[in-house]
mmCIF file of the N, C-alpha and C atoms, coordinates in Angstrom:
data_MODEL
# 
_entry.id   MODEL 
# 
loop_
_atom_site.group_PDB 
_atom_site.id 
_atom_site.type_symbol 
_atom_site.label_atom_id 
_atom_site.label_alt_id 
_atom_site.label_comp_id 
_atom_site.label_asym_id 
_atom_site.label_entity_id 
_atom_site.label_seq_id 
_atom_site.pdbx_PDB_ins_code 
_atom_site.Cartn_x 
_atom_site.Cartn_y 
_atom_site.Cartn_z 
_atom_site.occupancy 
_atom_site.B_iso_or_equiv 
_atom_site.pdbx_formal_charge 
_atom_site.auth_seq_id 
_atom_site.auth_comp_id 
_atom_site.auth_asym_id 
_atom_site.auth_atom_id 
_atom_site.pdbx_PDB_model_num 
ATOM 1   N N  . MET A 1 1  ? 28.105 -11.171 10.671  1.00 0.00 ? 1  MET A N  1 
ATOM 2   C CA . MET A 1 1  ? 29.252 -11.845 10.012  1.00 0.00 ? 1  MET A CA 1 
ATOM 3   C C  . MET A 1 1  ? 29.086 -11.679 8.253   1.00 0.00 ? 1  MET A C  1 
ATOM 4   N N  . LYS A 1 2  ? 30.290 -11.414 7.655   1.00 0.00 ? 2  LYS A N  1 
ATOM 5   C CA . LYS A 1 2  ? 30.007 -11.394 6.228   1.00 0.00 ? 2  LYS A CA 1 
ATOM 6   C C  . LYS A 1 2  ? 31.005 -12.619 5.688   1.00 0.00 ? 2  LYS A C  1 
ATOM 7   N N  . ALA A 1 3  ? 30.479 -13.282 4.598   1.00 0.00 ? 3  ALA A N  1 
ATOM 8   C CA . ALA A 1 3  ? 31.192 -14.210 4.071   1.00 0.00 ? 3  ALA A CA 1 
ATOM 9   C C  . ALA A 1 3  ? 30.991 -14.390 2.548   1.00 0.00 ? 3  ALA A C  1 
ATOM 10  N N  . LYS A 1 4  ? 31.778 -14.904 1.805   1.00 0.00 ? 4  LYS A N  1 
ATOM 11  C CA . LYS A 1 4  ? 31.737 -15.452 0.610   1.00 0.00 ? 4  LYS A CA 1 
ATOM 12  C C  . LYS A 1 4  ? 31.462 -16.877 0.288   1.00 0.00 ? 4  LYS A C  1 
ATOM 13  N N  . ILE A 1 5  ? 30.464 -17.503 -0.499  1.00 0.00 ? 5  ILE A N  1 
ATOM 14  C CA . ILE A 1 5  ? 30.345 -18.770 -0.545  1.00 0.00 ? 5  ILE A CA 1 
ATOM 15  C C  . ILE A 1 5  ? 30.201 -19.117 -2.114  1.00 0.00 ? 5  ILE A C  1 
ATOM 16  N N  . GLU A 1 6  ? 30.474 -20.295 -2.487  1.00 0.00 ? 6  GLU A N  1 
ATOM 17  C CA . GLU A 1 6  ? 30.616 -20.953 -3.856  1.00 0.00 ? 6  GLU A CA 1 
ATOM 18  C C  . GLU A 1 6  ? 30.081 -22.155 -3.778  1.00 0.00 ? 6  GLU A C  1 
ATOM 19  N N  . SER A 1 7  ? 29.041 -22.379 -4.722  1.00 0.00 ? 7  SER A N  1 
ATOM 20  C CA . SER A 1 7  ? 28.402 -23.784 -4.889  1.00 0.00 ? 7  SER A CA 1 
ATOM 21  C C  . SER A 1 7  ? 29.474 -24.876 -5.357  1.00 0.00 ? 7  SER A C  1 
ATOM 22  N N  . THR A 1 8  ? 29.096 -26.043 -4.854  1.00 0.00 ? 8  THR A N  1 
ATOM 23  C CA . THR A 1 8  ? 29.864 -27.142 -5.215  1.00 0.00 ? 8  THR A CA 1 
ATOM 24  C C  . THR A 1 8  ? 28.966 -28.136 -5.938  1.00 0.00 ? 8  THR A C  1 
ATOM 25  N N  . ASP A 1 9  ? 29.548 -29.099 -6.429  1.00 0.00 ? 9  ASP A N  1 
ATOM 26  C CA . ASP A 1 9  ? 28.824 -30.057 -7.105  1.00 0.00 ? 9  ASP A CA 1 
ATOM 27  C C  . ASP A 1 9  ? 28.100 -31.283 -6.436  1.00 0.00 ? 9  ASP A C  1 
ATOM 28  N N  . GLN A 1 10 ? 28.364 -31.163 -4.997  1.00 0.00 ? 10 GLN A N  1 
ATOM 29  C CA . GLN A 1 10 ? 27.751 -32.100 -4.088  1.00 0.00 ? 10 GLN A CA 1 
ATOM 30  C C  . GLN A 1 10 ? 26.442 -31.624 -3.551  1.00 0.00 ? 10 GLN A C  1 
ATOM 31  N N  . ILE A 1 11 ? 25.606 -32.702 -3.807  1.00 0.00 ? 11 ILE A N  1 
ATOM 32  C CA . ILE A 1 11 ? 24.225 -32.689 -3.103  1.00 0.00 ? 11 ILE A CA 1 
ATOM 33  C C  . ILE A 1 11 ? 24.091 -33.820 -2.163  1.00 0.00 ? 11 ILE A C  1 
ATOM 34  N N  . VAL A 1 12 ? 23.585 -33.359 -1.010  1.00 0.00 ? 12 VAL A N  1 
ATOM 35  C CA . VAL A 1 12 ? 23.400 -34.178 0.295   1.00 0.00 ? 12 VAL A CA 1 
ATOM 36  C C  . VAL A 1 12 ? 22.061 -34.261 0.614   1.00 0.00 ? 12 VAL A C  1 
ATOM 37  N N  . ASP A 1 13 ? 21.719 -35.225 1.488   1.00 0.00 ? 13 ASP A N  1 
ATOM 38  C CA . ASP A 1 13 ? 20.367 -35.482 2.070   1.00 0.00 ? 13 ASP A CA 1 
ATOM 39  C C  . ASP A 1 13 ? 20.615 -34.932 3.588   1.00 0.00 ? 13 ASP A C  1 
ATOM 40  N N  . ILE A 1 14 ? 19.672 -34.102 4.070   1.00 0.00 ? 14 ILE A N  1 
ATOM 41  C CA . ILE A 1 14 ? 20.155 -33.485 5.442   1.00 0.00 ? 14 ILE A CA 1 
ATOM 42  C C  . ILE A 1 14 ? 18.607 -33.571 5.983   1.00 0.00 ? 14 ILE A C  1 
ATOM 43  N N  . GLN A 1 15 ? 18.715 -33.755 7.291   1.00 0.00 ? 15 GLN A N  1 
ATOM 44  C CA . GLN A 1 15 ? 17.652 -33.756 8.272   1.00 0.00 ? 15 GLN A CA 1 
ATOM 45  C C  . GLN A 1 15 ? 17.632 -32.885 9.334   1.00 0.00 ? 15 GLN A C  1 
ATOM 46  N N  . ALA A 1 16 ? 16.637 -32.065 9.478   1.00 0.00 ? 16 ALA A N  1 
ATOM 47  C CA . ALA A 1 16 ? 16.767 -30.872 10.454  1.00 0.00 ? 16 ALA A CA 1 
ATOM 48  C C  . ALA A 1 16 ? 16.395 -31.407 11.908  1.00 0.00 ? 16 ALA A C  1 
ATOM 49  N N  . VAL A 1 17 ? 17.089 -31.058 12.809  1.00 0.00 ? 17 VAL A N  1 
ATOM 50  C CA . VAL A 1 17 ? 17.060 -31.595 14.182  1.00 0.00 ? 17 VAL A CA 1 
ATOM 51  C C  . VAL A 1 17 ? 15.338 -31.370 14.750  1.00 0.00 ? 17 VAL A C  1 
ATOM 52  N N  . GLY A 1 18 ? 14.961 -32.513 14.832  1.00 0.00 ? 18 GLY A N  1 
ATOM 53  C CA . GLY A 1 18 ? 13.688 -32.502 15.523  1.00 0.00 ? 18 GLY A CA 1 
ATOM 54  C C  . GLY A 1 18 ? 12.705 -32.914 14.478  1.00 0.00 ? 18 GLY A C  1 
ATOM 55  N N  . HIS A 1 19 ? 13.092 -33.028 13.127  1.00 0.00 ? 19 HIS A N  1 
ATOM 56  C CA . HIS A 1 19 ? 12.063 -33.303 12.138  1.00 0.00 ? 19 HIS A CA 1 
ATOM 57  C C  . HIS A 1 19 ? 12.491 -34.750 11.489  1.00 0.00 ? 19 HIS A C  1 
ATOM 58  N N  . SER A 1 20 ? 11.321 -35.518 11.109  1.00 0.00 ? 20 SER A N  1 
ATOM 59  C CA . SER A 1 20 ? 11.590 -36.703 10.458  1.00 0.00 ? 20 SER A CA 1 
ATOM 60  C C  . SER A 1 20 ? 12.075 -36.716 9.155   1.00 0.00 ? 20 SER A C  1 
ATOM 61  N N  . GLY A 1 21 ? 11.411 -35.681 8.261   1.00 0.00 ? 21 GLY A N  1 
ATOM 62  C CA . GLY A 1 21 ? 11.718 -35.975 7.003   1.00 0.00 ? 21 GLY A CA 1 
ATOM 63  C C  . GLY A 1 21 ? 13.125 -35.603 6.562   1.00 0.00 ? 21 GLY A C  1 
ATOM 64  N N  . MET A 1 22 ? 13.581 -36.078 5.469   1.00 0.00 ? 22 MET A N  1 
ATOM 65  C CA . MET A 1 22 ? 14.747 -35.596 4.708   1.00 0.00 ? 22 MET A CA 1 
ATOM 66  C C  . MET A 1 22 ? 14.626 -34.688 3.549   1.00 0.00 ? 22 MET A C  1 
ATOM 67  N N  . THR A 1 23 ? 15.669 -33.841 3.372   1.00 0.00 ? 23 THR A N  1 
ATOM 68  C CA . THR A 1 23 ? 15.689 -32.783 2.192   1.00 0.00 ? 23 THR A CA 1 
ATOM 69  C C  . THR A 1 23 ? 16.894 -32.784 1.468   1.00 0.00 ? 23 THR A C  1 
ATOM 70  N N  . LYS A 1 24 ? 17.053 -32.571 0.297   1.00 0.00 ? 24 LYS A N  1 
ATOM 71  C CA . LYS A 1 24 ? 18.304 -32.446 -0.204  1.00 0.00 ? 24 LYS A CA 1 
ATOM 72  C C  . LYS A 1 24 ? 18.762 -31.061 -0.218  1.00 0.00 ? 24 LYS A C  1 
ATOM 73  N N  . ALA A 1 25 ? 20.137 -30.876 -0.100  1.00 0.00 ? 25 ALA A N  1 
ATOM 74  C CA . ALA A 1 25 ? 20.868 -29.641 0.009   1.00 0.00 ? 25 ALA A CA 1 
ATOM 75  C C  . ALA A 1 25 ? 22.084 -29.515 -0.847  1.00 0.00 ? 25 ALA A C  1 
ATOM 76  N N  . ARG A 1 26 ? 22.342 -28.574 -1.406  1.00 0.00 ? 26 ARG A N  1 
ATOM 77  C CA . ARG A 1 26 ? 23.663 -28.294 -2.027  1.00 0.00 ? 26 ARG A CA 1 
ATOM 78  C C  . ARG A 1 26 ? 24.748 -27.928 -1.069  1.00 0.00 ? 26 ARG A C  1 
ATOM 79  N N  . VAL A 1 27 ? 25.770 -28.465 -1.296  1.00 0.00 ? 27 VAL A N  1 
ATOM 80  C CA . VAL A 1 27 ? 26.860 -27.998 -0.361  1.00 0.00 ? 27 VAL A CA 1 
ATOM 81  C C  . VAL A 1 27 ? 27.632 -26.979 -1.032  1.00 0.00 ? 27 VAL A C  1 
ATOM 82  N N  . TRP A 1 28 ? 27.881 -26.064 -0.106  1.00 0.00 ? 28 TRP A N  1 
ATOM 83  C CA . TRP A 1 28 ? 28.602 -24.620 -0.624  1.00 0.00 ? 28 TRP A CA 1 
ATOM 84  C C  . TRP A 1 28 ? 29.738 -24.443 0.324   1.00 0.00 ? 28 TRP A C  1 
ATOM 85  N N  . GLU A 1 29 ? 30.982 -24.192 -0.271  1.00 0.00 ? 29 GLU A N  1 
ATOM 86  C CA . GLU A 1 29 ? 32.177 -23.635 0.610   1.00 0.00 ? 29 GLU A CA 1 
ATOM 87  C C  . GLU A 1 29 ? 32.270 -22.326 0.708   1.00 0.00 ? 29 GLU A C  1 
ATOM 88  N N  . GLY A 1 30 ? 32.572 -21.837 1.883   1.00 0.00 ? 30 GLY A N  1 
ATOM 89  C CA . GLY A 1 30 ? 32.870 -20.656 2.099   1.00 0.00 ? 30 GLY A CA 1 
ATOM 90  C C  . GLY A 1 30 ? 34.065 -20.123 2.916   1.00 0.00 ? 30 GLY A C  1 
ATOM 91  N N  . VAL A 1 31 ? 34.203 -18.721 3.068   1.00 0.00 ? 31 VAL A N  1 
ATOM 92  C CA . VAL A 1 31 ? 35.174 -18.487 3.804   1.00 0.00 ? 31 VAL A CA 1 
ATOM 93  C C  . VAL A 1 31 ? 34.510 -16.894 4.459   1.00 0.00 ? 31 VAL A C  1 
ATOM 94  N N  . THR A 1 32 ? 34.900 -16.624 5.825   1.00 0.00 ? 32 THR A N  1 
ATOM 95  C CA . THR A 1 32 ? 34.654 -15.540 6.339   1.00 0.00 ? 32 THR A CA 1 
ATOM 96  C C  . THR A 1 32 ? 35.409 -14.292 6.055   1.00 0.00 ? 32 THR A C  1 
ATOM 97  N N  . GLU A 1 33 ? 35.121 -13.003 6.497   1.00 0.00 ? 33 GLU A N  1 
ATOM 98  C CA . GLU A 1 33 ? 36.151 -11.916 6.100   1.00 0.00 ? 33 GLU A CA 1 
ATOM 99  C C  . GLU A 1 33 ? 37.400 -12.208 6.773   1.00 0.00 ? 33 GLU A C  1 
ATOM 100 N N  . ALA A 1 34 ? 37.135 -12.950 7.878   1.00 0.00 ? 34 ALA A N  1 
ATOM 101 C CA . ALA A 1 34 ? 38.612 -13.082 8.639   1.00 0.00 ? 34 ALA A CA 1 
ATOM 102 C C  . ALA A 1 34 ? 39.287 -14.320 8.092   1.00 0.00 ? 34 ALA A C  1 
ATOM 103 N N  . GLY A 1 35 ? 38.828 -14.811 7.118   1.00 0.00 ? 35 GLY A N  1 
ATOM 104 C CA . GLY A 1 35 ? 39.618 -16.144 6.557   1.00 0.00 ? 35 GLY A CA 1 
ATOM 105 C C  . GLY A 1 35 ? 39.314 -17.474 7.079   1.00 0.00 ? 35 GLY A C  1 
ATOM 106 N N  . VAL A 1 36 ? 38.329 -17.625 7.835   1.00 0.00 ? 36 VAL A N  1 
ATOM 107 C CA . VAL A 1 36 ? 37.929 -19.012 8.364   1.00 0.00 ? 36 VAL A CA 1 
ATOM 108 C C  . VAL A 1 36 ? 37.249 -19.631 7.350   1.00 0.00 ? 36 VAL A C  1 
ATOM 109 N N  . PRO A 1 37 ? 37.476 -20.688 6.900   1.00 0.00 ? 37 PRO A N  1 
ATOM 110 C CA . PRO A 1 37 ? 36.713 -21.624 6.122   1.00 0.00 ? 37 PRO A CA 1 
ATOM 111 C C  . PRO A 1 37 ? 35.595 -22.279 6.589   1.00 0.00 ? 37 PRO A C  1 
ATOM 112 N N  . PHE A 1 38 ? 34.406 -22.558 6.043   1.00 0.00 ? 38 PHE A N  1 
ATOM 113 C CA . PHE A 1 38 ? 33.255 -23.059 6.388   1.00 0.00 ? 38 PHE A CA 1 
ATOM 114 C C  . PHE A 1 38 ? 32.596 -23.998 5.270   1.00 0.00 ? 38 PHE A C  1 
ATOM 115 N N  . THR A 1 39 ? 31.608 -24.742 5.679   1.00 0.00 ? 39 THR A N  1 
ATOM 116 C CA . THR A 1 39 ? 30.828 -25.363 4.490   1.00 0.00 ? 39 THR A CA 1 
ATOM 117 C C  . THR A 1 39 ? 29.272 -25.006 4.960   1.00 0.00 ? 39 THR A C  1 
ATOM 118 N N  . ALA A 1 40 ? 28.513 -24.697 3.861   1.00 0.00 ? 40 ALA A N  1 
ATOM 119 C CA . ALA A 1 40 ? 27.248 -24.489 4.163   1.00 0.00 ? 40 ALA A CA 1 
ATOM 120 C C  . ALA A 1 40 ? 26.477 -25.456 3.461   1.00 0.00 ? 40 ALA A C  1 
ATOM 121 N N  . TYR A 1 41 ? 25.195 -26.077 4.214   1.00 0.00 ? 41 TYR A N  1 
ATOM 122 C CA . TYR A 1 41 ? 24.253 -26.750 3.508   1.00 0.00 ? 41 TYR A CA 1 
ATOM 123 C C  . TYR A 1 41 ? 23.149 -26.078 3.081   1.00 0.00 ? 41 TYR A C  1 
ATOM 124 N N  . ILE A 1 42 ? 22.709 -25.820 1.883   1.00 0.00 ? 42 ILE A N  1 
ATOM 125 C CA . ILE A 1 42 ? 21.632 -24.865 1.516   1.00 0.00 ? 42 ILE A CA 1 
ATOM 126 C C  . ILE A 1 42 ? 20.617 -25.588 0.603   1.00 0.00 ? 42 ILE A C  1 
ATOM 127 N N  . PRO A 1 43 ? 19.371 -25.707 1.347   1.00 0.00 ? 43 PRO A N  1 
ATOM 128 C CA . PRO A 1 43 ? 18.422 -26.527 0.321   1.00 0.00 ? 43 PRO A CA 1 
ATOM 129 C C  . PRO A 1 43 ? 17.664 -25.538 -0.493  1.00 0.00 ? 43 PRO A C  1 
ATOM 130 N N  . MET A 1 44 ? 17.644 -24.398 -0.514  1.00 0.00 ? 44 MET A N  1 
ATOM 131 C CA . MET A 1 44 ? 17.112 -23.390 -1.362  1.00 0.00 ? 44 MET A CA 1 
ATOM 132 C C  . MET A 1 44 ? 17.513 -22.130 -1.208  1.00 0.00 ? 44 MET A C  1 
ATOM 133 N N  . VAL A 1 45 ? 17.630 -21.390 -2.491  1.00 0.00 ? 45 VAL A N  1 
ATOM 134 C CA . VAL A 1 45 ? 17.862 -19.970 -2.643  1.00 0.00 ? 45 VAL A CA 1 
ATOM 135 C C  . VAL A 1 45 ? 16.765 -19.298 -3.633  1.00 0.00 ? 45 VAL A C  1 
ATOM 136 N N  . GLN A 1 46 ? 16.535 -18.072 -3.380  1.00 0.00 ? 46 GLN A N  1 
ATOM 137 C CA . GLN A 1 46 ? 15.625 -17.531 -4.360  1.00 0.00 ? 46 GLN A CA 1 
ATOM 138 C C  . GLN A 1 46 ? 16.000 -15.987 -4.477  1.00 0.00 ? 46 GLN A C  1 
ATOM 139 N N  . VAL A 1 47 ? 15.396 -15.561 -5.617  1.00 0.00 ? 47 VAL A N  1 
ATOM 140 C CA . VAL A 1 47 ? 15.424 -14.181 -5.894  1.00 0.00 ? 47 VAL A CA 1 
ATOM 141 C C  . VAL A 1 47 ? 14.263 -13.546 -5.921  1.00 0.00 ? 47 VAL A C  1 
ATOM 142 N N  . ALA A 1 48 ? 13.963 -12.248 -5.359  1.00 0.00 ? 48 ALA A N  1 
ATOM 143 C CA . ALA A 1 48 ? 12.798 -11.580 -5.335  1.00 0.00 ? 48 ALA A CA 1 
ATOM 144 C C  . ALA A 1 48 ? 12.251 -11.703 -6.539  1.00 0.00 ? 48 ALA A C  1 
ATOM 145 N N  . SER A 1 49 ? 10.646 -11.915 -6.648  1.00 0.00 ? 49 SER A N  1 
ATOM 146 C CA . SER A 1 49 ? 9.907  -12.246 -7.727  1.00 0.00 ? 49 SER A CA 1 
ATOM 147 C C  . SER A 1 49 ? 9.912  -10.892 -8.729  1.00 0.00 ? 49 SER A C  1 
ATOM 148 N N  . ALA A 1 50 ? 10.121 -9.777  -7.895  1.00 0.00 ? 50 ALA A N  1 
ATOM 149 C CA . ALA A 1 50 ? 10.150 -8.534  -8.903  1.00 0.00 ? 50 ALA A CA 1 
ATOM 150 C C  . ALA A 1 50 ? 11.450 -8.371  -9.562  1.00 0.00 ? 50 ALA A C  1 
ATOM 151 N N  . ASP A 1 51 ? 12.473 -8.929  -9.169  1.00 0.00 ? 51 ASP A N  1 
ATOM 152 C CA . ASP A 1 51 ? 13.873 -8.788  -9.880  1.00 0.00 ? 51 ASP A CA 1 
ATOM 153 C C  . ASP A 1 51 ? 14.124 -9.652  -10.859 1.00 0.00 ? 51 ASP A C  1 
ATOM 154 N N  . ASP A 1 52 ? 14.799 -9.224  -11.963 1.00 0.00 ? 52 ASP A N  1 
ATOM 155 C CA . ASP A 1 52 ? 15.202 -9.929  -13.195 1.00 0.00 ? 52 ASP A CA 1 
ATOM 156 C C  . ASP A 1 52 ? 16.342 -11.144 -12.579 1.00 0.00 ? 52 ASP A C  1 
ATOM 157 N N  . CYS A 1 53 ? 15.861 -12.400 -12.786 1.00 0.00 ? 53 CYS A N  1 
ATOM 158 C CA . CYS A 1 53 ? 16.734 -13.377 -12.119 1.00 0.00 ? 53 CYS A CA 1 
ATOM 159 C C  . CYS A 1 53 ? 17.512 -14.084 -13.132 1.00 0.00 ? 53 CYS A C  1 
ATOM 160 N N  . ALA A 1 54 ? 17.419 -13.764 -14.446 1.00 0.00 ? 54 ALA A N  1 
ATOM 161 C CA . ALA A 1 54 ? 17.942 -14.799 -15.545 1.00 0.00 ? 54 ALA A CA 1 
ATOM 162 C C  . ALA A 1 54 ? 19.566 -14.878 -15.376 1.00 0.00 ? 54 ALA A C  1 
ATOM 163 N N  . GLU A 1 55 ? 20.200 -13.696 -15.032 1.00 0.00 ? 55 GLU A N  1 
ATOM 164 C CA . GLU A 1 55 ? 21.871 -14.016 -14.675 1.00 0.00 ? 55 GLU A CA 1 
ATOM 165 C C  . GLU A 1 55 ? 22.055 -14.897 -13.407 1.00 0.00 ? 55 GLU A C  1 
ATOM 166 N N  . PHE A 1 56 ? 21.045 -14.553 -12.386 1.00 0.00 ? 56 PHE A N  1 
ATOM 167 C CA . PHE A 1 56 ? 21.345 -15.408 -11.118 1.00 0.00 ? 56 PHE A CA 1 
ATOM 168 C C  . PHE A 1 56 ? 21.129 -16.925 -11.500 1.00 0.00 ? 56 PHE A C  1 
ATOM 169 N N  . GLU A 1 57 ? 19.923 -17.245 -12.264 1.00 0.00 ? 57 GLU A N  1 
ATOM 170 C CA . GLU A 1 57 ? 19.673 -18.532 -12.745 1.00 0.00 ? 57 GLU A CA 1 
ATOM 171 C C  . GLU A 1 57 ? 20.752 -19.210 -13.797 1.00 0.00 ? 57 GLU A C  1 
ATOM 172 N N  . ARG A 1 58 ? 21.362 -18.295 -14.525 1.00 0.00 ? 58 ARG A N  1 
ATOM 173 C CA . ARG A 1 58 ? 22.592 -18.945 -15.241 1.00 0.00 ? 58 ARG A CA 1 
ATOM 174 C C  . ARG A 1 58 ? 23.834 -19.123 -14.264 1.00 0.00 ? 58 ARG A C  1 
ATOM 175 N N  . ASP A 1 59 ? 24.115 -18.318 -13.576 1.00 0.00 ? 59 ASP A N  1 
ATOM 176 C CA . ASP A 1 59 ? 25.261 -18.480 -12.462 1.00 0.00 ? 59 ASP A CA 1 
ATOM 177 C C  . ASP A 1 59 ? 25.175 -19.644 -11.526 1.00 0.00 ? 59 ASP A C  1 
ATOM 178 N N  . LEU A 1 60 ? 23.785 -19.944 -11.102 1.00 0.00 ? 60 LEU A N  1 
ATOM 179 C CA . LEU A 1 60 ? 23.560 -21.117 -10.282 1.00 0.00 ? 60 LEU A CA 1 
ATOM 180 C C  . LEU A 1 60 ? 23.702 -22.178 -10.798 1.00 0.00 ? 60 LEU A C  1 
ATOM 181 N N  . GLN A 1 61 ? 23.920 -22.244 -12.149 1.00 0.00 ? 61 GLN A N  1 
ATOM 182 C CA . GLN A 1 61 ? 24.207 -23.668 -13.024 1.00 0.00 ? 61 GLN A CA 1 
ATOM 183 C C  . GLN A 1 61 ? 25.722 -24.073 -12.792 1.00 0.00 ? 61 GLN A C  1 
ATOM 184 N N  . GLU A 1 62 ? 26.615 -23.011 -12.510 1.00 0.00 ? 62 GLU A N  1 
ATOM 185 C CA . GLU A 1 62 ? 27.940 -23.223 -12.381 1.00 0.00 ? 62 GLU A CA 1 
ATOM 186 C C  . GLU A 1 62 ? 28.338 -23.847 -10.858 1.00 0.00 ? 62 GLU A C  1 
ATOM 187 N N  . HIS A 1 63 ? 29.157 -24.850 -11.093 1.00 0.00 ? 63 HIS A N  1 
ATOM 188 C CA . HIS A 1 63 ? 29.494 -25.579 -9.750  1.00 0.00 ? 63 HIS A CA 1 
ATOM 189 C C  . HIS A 1 63 ? 30.815 -26.013 -9.842  1.00 0.00 ? 63 HIS A C  1 
ATOM 190 N N  . LYS A 1 64 ? 31.574 -25.852 -8.826  1.00 0.00 ? 64 LYS A N  1 
ATOM 191 C CA . LYS A 1 64 ? 33.099 -26.487 -8.733  1.00 0.00 ? 64 LYS A CA 1 
ATOM 192 C C  . LYS A 1 64 ? 33.045 -27.736 -7.955  1.00 0.00 ? 64 LYS A C  1 
ATOM 193 N N  . ARG A 1 65 ? 34.088 -28.565 -8.058  1.00 0.00 ? 65 ARG A N  1 
ATOM 194 C CA . ARG A 1 65 ? 34.100 -29.655 -7.454  1.00 0.00 ? 65 ARG A CA 1 
ATOM 195 C C  . ARG A 1 65 ? 34.598 -29.538 -6.058  1.00 0.00 ? 65 ARG A C  1 
ATOM 196 N N  . ALA A 1 66 ? 33.665 -30.133 -4.975  1.00 0.00 ? 66 ALA A N  1 
ATOM 197 C CA . ALA A 1 66 ? 34.127 -29.862 -3.650  1.00 0.00 ? 66 ALA A CA 1 
ATOM 198 C C  . ALA A 1 66 ? 35.472 -30.221 -3.136  1.00 0.00 ? 66 ALA A C  1 
ATOM 199 N N  . GLN A 1 67 ? 36.123 -29.525 -2.304  1.00 0.00 ? 67 GLN A N  1 
ATOM 200 C CA . GLN A 1 67 ? 37.339 -29.914 -1.689  1.00 0.00 ? 67 GLN A CA 1 
ATOM 201 C C  . GLN A 1 67 ? 37.050 -31.031 -0.746  1.00 0.00 ? 67 GLN A C  1 
ATOM 202 N N  . ASP A 1 68 ? 38.268 -31.803 -0.639  1.00 0.00 ? 68 ASP A N  1 
ATOM 203 C CA . ASP A 1 68 ? 38.052 -33.203 -0.026  1.00 0.00 ? 68 ASP A CA 1 
ATOM 204 C C  . ASP A 1 68 ? 37.522 -32.859 1.503   1.00 0.00 ? 68 ASP A C  1 
ATOM 205 N N  . TRP A 1 69 ? 38.100 -31.826 2.112   1.00 0.00 ? 69 TRP A N  1 
ATOM 206 C CA . TRP A 1 69 ? 37.662 -31.322 3.651   1.00 0.00 ? 69 TRP A CA 1 
ATOM 207 C C  . TRP A 1 69 ? 36.108 -31.228 3.725   1.00 0.00 ? 69 TRP A C  1 
ATOM 208 N N  . VAL A 1 70 ? 35.441 -30.902 2.556   1.00 0.00 ? 70 VAL A N  1 
ATOM 209 C CA . VAL A 1 70 ? 34.049 -30.546 2.550   1.00 0.00 ? 70 VAL A CA 1 
ATOM 210 C C  . VAL A 1 70 ? 33.473 -31.769 2.604   1.00 0.00 ? 70 VAL A C  1 
ATOM 211 N N  . GLN A 1 71 ? 33.941 -32.994 2.016   1.00 0.00 ? 71 GLN A N  1 
ATOM 212 C CA . GLN A 1 71 ? 33.096 -34.240 1.965   1.00 0.00 ? 71 GLN A CA 1 
ATOM 213 C C  . GLN A 1 71 ? 33.193 -34.882 3.153   1.00 0.00 ? 71 GLN A C  1 
ATOM 214 N N  . ARG A 1 72 ? 33.879 -34.487 4.348   1.00 0.00 ? 72 ARG A N  1 
ATOM 215 C CA . ARG A 1 72 ? 33.906 -35.046 5.637   1.00 0.00 ? 72 ARG A CA 1 
ATOM 216 C C  . ARG A 1 72 ? 32.512 -35.142 6.237   1.00 0.00 ? 72 ARG A C  1 
ATOM 217 N N  . ALA A 1 73 ? 32.383 -35.877 7.196   1.00 0.00 ? 73 ALA A N  1 
ATOM 218 C CA . ALA A 1 73 ? 30.966 -35.894 8.086   1.00 0.00 ? 73 ALA A CA 1 
ATOM 219 C C  . ALA A 1 73 ? 30.836 -34.403 8.490   1.00 0.00 ? 73 ALA A C  1 
ATOM 220 N N  . ILE A 1 74 ? 29.587 -34.188 8.787   1.00 0.00 ? 74 ILE A N  1 
ATOM 221 C CA . ILE A 1 74 ? 28.998 -32.932 9.421   1.00 0.00 ? 74 ILE A CA 1 
ATOM 222 C C  . ILE A 1 74 ? 29.326 -32.768 10.760  1.00 0.00 ? 74 ILE A C  1 
ATOM 223 N N  . ASP A 1 75 ? 29.958 -31.639 11.320  1.00 0.00 ? 75 ASP A N  1 
ATOM 224 C CA . ASP A 1 75 ? 30.542 -31.576 12.531  1.00 0.00 ? 75 ASP A CA 1 
ATOM 225 C C  . ASP A 1 75 ? 29.261 -31.099 13.582  1.00 0.00 ? 75 ASP A C  1 
ATOM 226 N N  . PHE A 1 76 ? 28.624 -31.794 14.176  1.00 0.00 ? 76 PHE A N  1 
ATOM 227 C CA . PHE A 1 76 ? 27.337 -31.501 14.737  1.00 0.00 ? 76 PHE A CA 1 
ATOM 228 C C  . PHE A 1 76 ? 27.251 -30.459 15.649  1.00 0.00 ? 76 PHE A C  1 
ATOM 229 N N  . ARG A 1 77 ? 28.695 -29.830 16.049  1.00 0.00 ? 77 ARG A N  1 
ATOM 230 C CA . ARG A 1 77 ? 28.768 -28.659 16.942  1.00 0.00 ? 77 ARG A CA 1 
ATOM 231 C C  . ARG A 1 77 ? 28.056 -27.400 16.087  1.00 0.00 ? 77 ARG A C  1 
ATOM 232 N N  . MET A 1 78 ? 27.988 -27.591 14.934  1.00 0.00 ? 78 MET A N  1 
ATOM 233 C CA . MET A 1 78 ? 27.699 -26.458 13.897  1.00 0.00 ? 78 MET A CA 1 
ATOM 234 C C  . MET A 1 78 ? 26.299 -26.624 13.617  1.00 0.00 ? 78 MET A C  1 
ATOM 235 N N  . VAL A 1 79 ? 25.577 -27.524 13.755  1.00 0.00 ? 79 VAL A N  1 
ATOM 236 C CA . VAL A 1 79 ? 24.039 -27.697 13.550  1.00 0.00 ? 79 VAL A CA 1 
ATOM 237 C C  . VAL A 1 79 ? 23.246 -26.672 14.396  1.00 0.00 ? 79 VAL A C  1 
ATOM 238 N N  . LEU A 1 80 ? 22.523 -25.830 13.712  1.00 0.00 ? 80 LEU A N  1 
ATOM 239 C CA . LEU A 1 80 ? 21.455 -25.027 14.593  1.00 0.00 ? 80 LEU A CA 1 
ATOM 240 C C  . LEU A 1 80 ? 20.322 -25.852 15.141  1.00 0.00 ? 80 LEU A C  1 
# 
């Protein structure tokens, strides 16, 4: 699957299934090539250390306001 995602201003606490600790994740809004909207909860992103990441770091600071549907409870059918 291919998709486009955009970071939002929302940070949430998430807990992996089977783990006791909580971690923070940024909420990202996405859409697949077929046009299906989805939400992703991403705790970390990184650029290969050999690459120049200055532009990536600048872009990572830009966030949009999350849409209302994104702020609903997590649908546990989608938890891996």
